[in-house]
N, C-alpha and C positions, 0 to 999 in steps of 0.2 A: 635347506629350503628357507628363504628369508622373506618376511612379510613387510618389514619396515626398517629403513636405515636410521642412523643416529640423527641425521638432519631433518627427519620427518618428511623427506621427499617421497612422493608416490609415483610409481610408473605403472600404467595400466596396459597390460599386453593386449594386442588386438588379435582376437582369435581368427583362425583361418575361416574361409567362407563356408566350408562344409560343417562348421560347428558354431562357435560363439564369436561374434564380431561386433565391432562398433567403435570406430575411432573417435566418436564424439564423446566418449565417456570420461576422458581425462579431466576436462574442466569440471564435469559434474562431481566426480569423486573428490577432487581437491576442494570444491565448494562444500561438499558434505563434511569433510574432515575439519576444515578451518572455520566453518560457521556454526557447526552444531556440536561443539565439544564443551559447552557449558553444562556439564553433567557431573554426577557424583562419582566418587573414586571407584565404585564397583562396575562402572561402564567398561565392557570388555575391549572396546576399541579406543579407550583413552590413550592418547599418545604418551602419557607419563607412566603407563603400566608396563611398557616393554622392557625386556632385559636381554643381555647378550649371553649366548652359550656357544663356546668354541670347542670343537671336537678334534681329537687326534686320530691318526690313522688306525690305531689299534682299539678304538672305542668299540664296544659290543654293538652288533647290529640286531635289529628286531628279527624275529623268526619269519620264515616264508608264510605266505597266505595258506591257511588251513582249508583245503577244498571240501572237507567233510563236515564243516561246522553246521550245527542245527541250533534252534532256539533252546534246546534242552541240555546241550552239553557245552556250548561256547558262550552262553549268556547266563549271568548270575541274576536271576529274577528276584532273589531275596534282597538285593540292594534296593529294589524299587519300593519295598515295604508297602505302606498303605497311605501315601500322601494324598488323601482325598481321592483315591482310585485314579491317580494319573501319574505318569512318569515325570521325573525331574531331570533336567539336563544342565550340565555345567560346561561352560566354554572356557578353555584355557586362555589366559591372557596372551597378548601378542608378544612373541619372543623372536629375537634375531639370532638365527643359527648360522655359524660360519665354520668353514673347514680350514685346517691348518695350512693347507697348500693350495687352496682355491679362493678366488675372490667371490664374495657373496652376491647373489642376485637379490634385488630389493623391489618387490612389487606385490600388489594384491589386486585381483581383478574385481571389477564392479559386481559381477555375478556372485562371487564368493562373499563379498562384503554384504550383499543383499541376503544371502543365506544366513550369515551370522546375525545380522540385525533381525531377521524374521524369527529366529530361534530365541533371541534375547527378548523380543517383544511378545512372545507367545506365553500362554499360561503355564508352559512346561519348564520355563527357565528358572534356575536357581543360582544364587551367588555363593552357595556353600558347597564345596566339593565333597564334604563329609556326608552330606545327606543326598547327594546326587545319585540317580539311577544310571545315567548315561553321561558320557563325556565326548565333547567335540574339540579336537585339536584345531587351533586357529592357524592351520597350515593350508594354503591354497593348493589343492590337488586336482582342480577341475580339468586341467589339460596336461596330460602326461608329457607332452612335448616341452613343457616349460619348467620341469622339475629335475633336480639332480637326485636320482633314485637312491644313491648311496647315502647322500646327506639326509634325505627324508627318512630313510630307514633308521639312521642314528638318532634323528630328532624324535621320532616316534618312540623309540626304545628309551629315551631319556625322560619322557613325561612322567611326572611323579605318581600318577595313578594308572599307568599303562597296563600293568598286570597281563603282559602278553597279548594286549589288544582287547581283552574281555570288556564288554560293555562300552566300547568306543565306536564312534561313527565317523566314517571317512567319506567325503563327497567327491565324486568324479563324474565328468560328462564325456570327455574325450579320452578313451583308453587306447593303449597300444601304440606301437611305433612302427615305422616302415622297416621291413616290408611285410611283416606278419599282421600287424594291427590286431592284437589280442582283444578279446571282448571284455576283459577285465584288466584294470591297470596294474602294471608290473612294479608294485611296491611291496616290500616285506611288511605286510599288514597283519600277520599272525591271525588272531581270532577276532579281529574287529569286524564290525558290520559295514558292508560296502553299499553306499547309496550311489548307484551308477546307471549310466545309459549304455545300451547296446549289449546286455548280457545275452548269451544263448543258453540252451538247456544244459550244456555241459559245465558252464562256468557259474551259473546262477545257483545259489544255495537256497532252495525253497523254504519259506518260512523264516529265513534268517536275513538275507540281503533284501534290498529294495531296488526295484527297477523304476527309473524316472526317465522322462524324455530329454532329448537334447534341446535345450532352450533356443528359440530363434529370436534374436534381437530385431529382426526385420518387422516383427509384429508390434514393436513398441510405438511406431508411428502409424501403423495401419488402423483405419477406422472401419469397423464392420458395417456392411451395407446389405449383405446377401439376403437378409430375412425378407426383403421386399421383392426378391426375384422369383418369379414363377417359372419362367422358361430359361433353361441354360443353353448357352451357345455351343458349348463343346460337350460331347459325350464322355471323352476321356482326355485328361491332360497329364503329360509326363513332364514334371517340373525340374527334375534333378539334373545337375551339371556333372556329377561325379559317378555316372553309371559305368559299369564295365562295358568294354567295347562290344562284347557279344550281345548284351541286352540292348545296347543302343542300336546296333544293326537290326535287331529284330523289331524294335520300335520304328525305325525308319522304314522298314518293309511294310509294317502295319499302316503307317501314315500314307505311304504311296499307294497302297491298295484300297484305301478308304475313298470311295466315290462320293460320299456325302460331305467330305471336308470338315468333319466334326471331331477329329482326333488331332490334338495339338502336342507337338514335341518341342520342348524348349532346349536351347543350347546357348553357349557363350556367343556374345556378339564380337565381331571384329572391332579393332580399335577405331577404325574410321566410322563405322556405324554408331558406336558408343559416343564418340565425340560429336557427331552430327546431331544425335538425339539431345545431348546435354546443351549444345549450343542453341538449339531451337527452343528448349524448355529448361532454362537454367535452374528452375526450382527443383529439378530432379537430380541435382548434383549429389545428394546424399542417398538417392534411391538405388535400388537394384534393378538394372536393365538387363533383360534377356531377349534372345532372338528366336523366332520360330524356324522350324525346318519344313520345307527347304527354302522358303521365301526370304528368310533372314530379316523379317520385319521386327523392329525393336518393340519390346513389350515391357510394361511396368510390372514388377513382381514384389509382393505376392498378390496384388490386386486382380491379376488375370485369373487366379484360382476361383474367384467368385463366380466365374462364368462356366465352370466345369461341374458336371454331375459326379464324375469319378476322378480321383487324382492318384497317380501311381506313386507308391512308396516302396522302393526296391533297394536292396543292399548295394552299397558302394564298397569302397575299401573298408569302411566301417559298417557294421551291421545296422546300427541305429542311424536314423536320418532326421534332421529338423523338419523335413517336408511333412512328417506325420502331424505335428502340431500346427503347421501352416495350413494344412488341408482342413483340419477341424475348425480352425479360426475363420476360414473363409466359406464354410458351408459346403465343402467338397468332400465327398465320401472317400476315405482312404482305402486304396486297394493295396494290400500289403503282400509283397512278393519277397519274402525273406524267411527261408526255412529255419526252424529252431529258434527264432527270435523270441525273447521275453519282452512282451509289450509293457509299457508303463503301468504300474500298479495292477499287474495282471492277476494277482491273487485275490483282488477284491472287485476289480472292474471287469464286466463282461463285454469284451470287445466285439463279440459277434453281433451285438445290438447296434453298433455304429460303424463297422468296417467290414470289409470282405478280404479274406485271406486266400491266396492262390499259391499253390506249390510252384517252386521255381521251374520244375520240369514241365508244368502246364502253362508257362508264360506265353507260349506261342498261340494259345487258345484264349487269351484274355478277353478279346472282344466278344467271342461266342459266349463265354461264361457271364460277362456283365450284361449282355443283352437279354439274358434269361431272368434278370432281376425285375420284379414287377414295380410299377410306379408307386403302389402303396408301400411296398418295402423300402423304396428309395426315400420317400418322404419320412418314414419312420426313422431311418438311419440318419437322415439330415437333422432331424429334431434331436435325436439322441446324441449325435456328435456335438451339436451346439451346447447341449446340457453338460456333457463331459468337459468340454473346453472351459466353459464358464466356471464350473465347480472345482476343477482339478488342475487346469493347465494354463490359465490365462496370463500368468506372470510367475516370476521366481518365488514370490511370497506364497502364492496359492499352491505351487508345487511342493514347497517345503512343508507347509501346514498340512497338506494332504498326507505326506509321508509321516509326519508326526502323529496324525490321527490313526493311521494304520499301525504304527509302532505301539501306540497306546492300547489299541485293541489286542495286539499280541501279548502285551504284558498283563492285561486285565481282560481275559476272554469272556468272563461272565458279564461284562458290560459292552462287549463288542457289537458293532452295528451289523444287522443282517444283510443279506444279499440285496434285498429291495431298497434299503436305505442308501446303499452305495450306487445303485444302478437305475432306480426308477424314481424320477423326480416327483411323481404325483402320488406316491404311496409312502409318506413319511412314517405312518404308524403300522408298518407291516408286522406280521407275526414274528415273534422272536424265535430263534433256534436255541433251545435249552441245552444243546450238546456242545455249543461253542465250536462247531466243526468247520473245517474249510469248505469252500464252495464245491470241491470235488474230493470224494473219498479216495483213500490210497488204493492204487491198483496192485502194488507190489505185495501188499499183505494178503490179498485174496480173501476167502471166506471159510468159516468152519461150518460144516453140515452137522446138525443135531437131529438124529433120527429117534423118534419116540416109538417104541415097539413093545408088543406084549408076548406074542408067541408065533407070529407069522414068519417063520424062518426062511421059507423059500422065496417069498417076495422081498424080504429084507436083504438076502444075499444078492438078488437080482439088482436091487436098488444100489447096493454098495458098488457093484461092478460098474453100473452106469455112472454113478457119481465120480468114480475114480477117473473117468475120461474127461471131466470138465477141467480145462486148463487153469482156471482161477481157484480151484479147490485147494485148500491147504491141509485140512484135517477133517476126519469123520469121528463124531462121538455117537455111539449107539447107547441109548438110554433104555435099559431093560426094565420094564415096569411091572413085571410079573413076579410076585414074591412066592408064588406056589410052585413055580417051575424054574429050574436052573437054566440059565442061558447056554447056548452051545459053547463048547470049548473054543477059545480064541484061535486055536490051530485049525479049526474047521472052517473059519471064515475065508472068504475069497482072498486070494493073494493079489494085493494091489501095491502100487508104488507110493501111495500117500499114507501118512500116519493114521492109525485107527485105534480108538480107545473104547473099551466096553465098560459101562458104568451100571451097576445094579442098584436100584433104588430100594429104600426101606419101606415105602408105601405106594400103593397104586393110585397116583394122583396125576391129573392132567397138568397141574402146575409144574410137574417135573420137567415138562418141555421147556419152560422158561427159567429154570434155575440158573444162576450165574456160576456155572462150573468153572473152576480155575483153569481147566484145560482149554478153555476158549481164549486163545491168545490174539485172535484177529478182532477187528472192530465189527466186521460184517458177520452175521449169523444167518444161516439158512435153516429154518425149521421145516421139517418135511416128514410126512407120514410114511410108514414102512411099505405101503402099497401104492405109492405114487411112482410107478415104474415106466410110465409112458412118455415122460418128458425127455427131450433130447439134450445132449451136451451143449449144443448151440443155444437152446432155449434157456438153460440155466446160466450159461456164461453171459448171455445177453441180459438176463435178469440182474446179474451182479453188476454189469456195466450201468444199468439204469439206476440201481441203488447208489452207485458212486455219485451220480448227479443229484440224488435226493437222499442223502445219508441220514436225515432225521425222520424219514417216513417209513411206513411199511410198504414194501414193494413186492408184489407177488402175482400169481396167476388166477386162481379162482376168486371172483369178486361177488359181493352181495350188497344189498342196500336196505334201507328202512323207510317205511312210509308212516304217515300219521293219519289214522282213521278212527272215527268214533271216540275221540278224546284219548286215544292211546296209540303207542307205537307198535308197528307190526313188522316182523322180520320178513323180508321178501327175497326169494331165491330165483325169481324169474330173470331171464337174460334181458337186461336193459342197458341203455347208454349211460344211465346215472348209477354211480356206485358210491358207497360210503364206508365199505369194509372190504378188506382183502383177507381171506381165510389163511390162517397160519399153518394149514396143512401142507403148504408149500409157499413160503414167503421169506424174503430177506428183511432183516431189521438190524439196528445197531445194538450191540451187546449191553449198552446202557439201559435199554428198556428191560432187560432181564433183571438187573439190580432193582429197578424201580418197581417192577411187577412183584418181585419177591419181598421187598422190604417196605414199600410205600404205597401199596394199593389201598385206595380209599375204602372205608367201612369194612364190611365183612365179605367183599366181593370174592376174594381169593378163597375163603372158606366155603362160600356158596358154590363156586365152580367145582371144588374138589368133592364136595358132598353130593352134587348132582351129576358129576362126570359129564359136564356139558358147558359150553359157552366160554371156554378159556380164550378162544380166538376173538370173540366179541369183547371180552374184558380187555385184551391187549389193544384192540382198535380204539376203545374208549380211552385207555390210558395215553396212547400216543397222540390222538387227536386233541385231547384235553390239554396236553402239555405243549403242543406246537401250534394249535389253531389251524392245522392243515389236514387235508384228506389223504387217503392212501393213493398209491400208483398201481394201476393194473398193467401187466406186461403181456403183450402178444394177444391175438384174437382167440387163442385156444380156450374152450369152455368145458371140455370133457376131461375129467381127471380120475375117474374110478373105472376100472375094468374088471369084469367078472365073467367068467366063461366066454372069453374072447369077444365079449360085446360091451362097449363102453356106454355109460349113461351119464347124463348131466346131473343126476341126483347126487346129493351129498351121501356120505356113508350111512347115515341114519335118516336122511330127510324124507325118504319114502314114507316114513311113519308120520302121520298127522300130529301125533303127540309131540314128536320132536320139534316140529315147526312151532307148535304152541309154546313149548318150553323156551325156544329161542326168543320168541316175542316177549315172554315173561322176563327173560334175562335183560332184554333191552329196557323194558319199563322199570325193572328193579334198579339197574345200574344208573338210569337217568335220575331216579329218585335219590339215590345215594350221592351222586355228583351234584344234584341240585340244578342241573341243566342238561341239555342234549349236546354233548361235545362232538358227535360225529359230523363230519363235513361232507356234503354231497358234491361230487365232482363229475364232470364229463371229460375224461382224459384217459387215453390208452397209449402206451409206448410200444411202437413197432420198430423193427430194425430198418435202417436206411435201405432203400431199393427192395423192400420186402415184396411188394406187389408189382414192381416194375419188370418189364420184359427185358431182362438183362441176364447175361450168362451166369449161371449159378456158381461157377467156380470163381467168379470175380466178386461175389458177395461175401462179406465177412461172416454173416449168420444166415446161411442158406437152408439149414435143416430146422425150420420152424413150422410147426403145424398150424393149420388154419382153423381147426375146430378143437 
């Protein structure tokens, strides 16, 4: 792979229409090179910096791409050190690579030049490779069709700091070759990080690679006007020219069946129509002209997208398409029909706020699905799409800087931006997530159930049997809190398929519920009392799914609130829409809170709880809300959790006693005094399964065994 020949001549490849194009760039790049090189010798694109490297046939190749890389085993974070809490990136100087039996190609694309310049002008750039955290080879790999894979593999392996690709970044937008068109480019990249477009869930290495969009040079001349448009002409526009024949036939049927004529299908124009349009409007000679179906009327693109409410983004021979960014730029809501696609910056950007995803199998119902979207939701998605485009995708420089910011967050998670800062433009000071967790907790890990018990063996065994039926359960820990009585022999416990460990405590303390036992290997912990036997497997599995979306909060079933009366706080157990606590008698939380509860609880709260045998759940809610600035999450409408003599009651285990309620109120006031503030956050929110109350066949619901009380 060669970037520059010895005579300094530059040839800019014109990318195919489905990806990156622009014949006008040749003069621009030459101008940049020859007018702007009055720079110091550390400039990575200085023409005097290149050198020649010639390979022989038997030179060692780089290793194949490691499909199992993660940030923890293929990235040396210790190289990053602490350079003011930011990564440092070194760009290799321009090198001419040639093969012994092949003539070299000599070009660098405008887009790759912009990528290198953006990194060089960023605050992350360093000229010293010894202090660099990451390395970027100055080898243009944006389009796999333009590279010699064998030569590139040799070139990468020859880099002085390659180290099997560790801490190296490779940029690619058009991956794969005919006829397969792989979703990741076919170069022996070893352990390097791939910044690419068109990943699917099989090829994308979560937390390691970066998904970026295919850049559309058509937007460089486009002037945005859609903000002033209140009424859209078209309900749905299908802009892509490279759709599969099956999808195109379906779209043609949809257009022909549309009696309102507000669905537009674009296609290639015939040569005669194109020439007639250009001859009548010569200023459009550099524009993209497309024709409508079936009228074959010539239309300027992408300007036509301004007039559409929804724009179809569907897989072609390549999974990712430039129409995604073109839709955002023109204020048209992307309707993504591409199963398993990894959307740009998907790990930090919530695409559900700005787009609609439809399964490929439901494509025939696209109009029915879109007509169900309310006007309020449409306006919200249009605003969010405009925000995402301006902040992350408006040009090559913005895309690269967004990637660098996300990369810096991975290297320094304690300074990472929270969900709101990435996705909500009006909430820059959103509450921080002290756990540095991803947007979604891991599903594969499952959860560990921690059962605190004293001597209720019969209900304990019943609970163990029911827990073992929950698909996401990984392990059960039984915490035997009775020092005066030996627990049942482990052989007498129910025979289940999940691991079970019995732990006998040294003292009868409620805080034993939250001890960070080394046997807890999952991030999610379910704390549950030994007499909570009425919850179903569906309810517990759904509770875990909700926790995955809110991994820094307490997520559970019984909820309570607090009120302020007569200059003091009062514990309230009435059923209300407002909640500020979720009782840990059955609740999910991150195991980090166990460490914090055991080692860093403010004041003497932990000792007070153990001495009074009460309020450990209130103490945990105080701890989590104070750390996150967020309230708990209640799951499902169920309110009854204790059953005695075949009759359930909504009362807590001890709450029928008036003294118990008084003690709980005293706890809240004492904890508030110790914290110096009231950290509990009152919220009106409850998570129910999708289709929970809908008149829908039960067998088609994922969580159909959910109680209403």
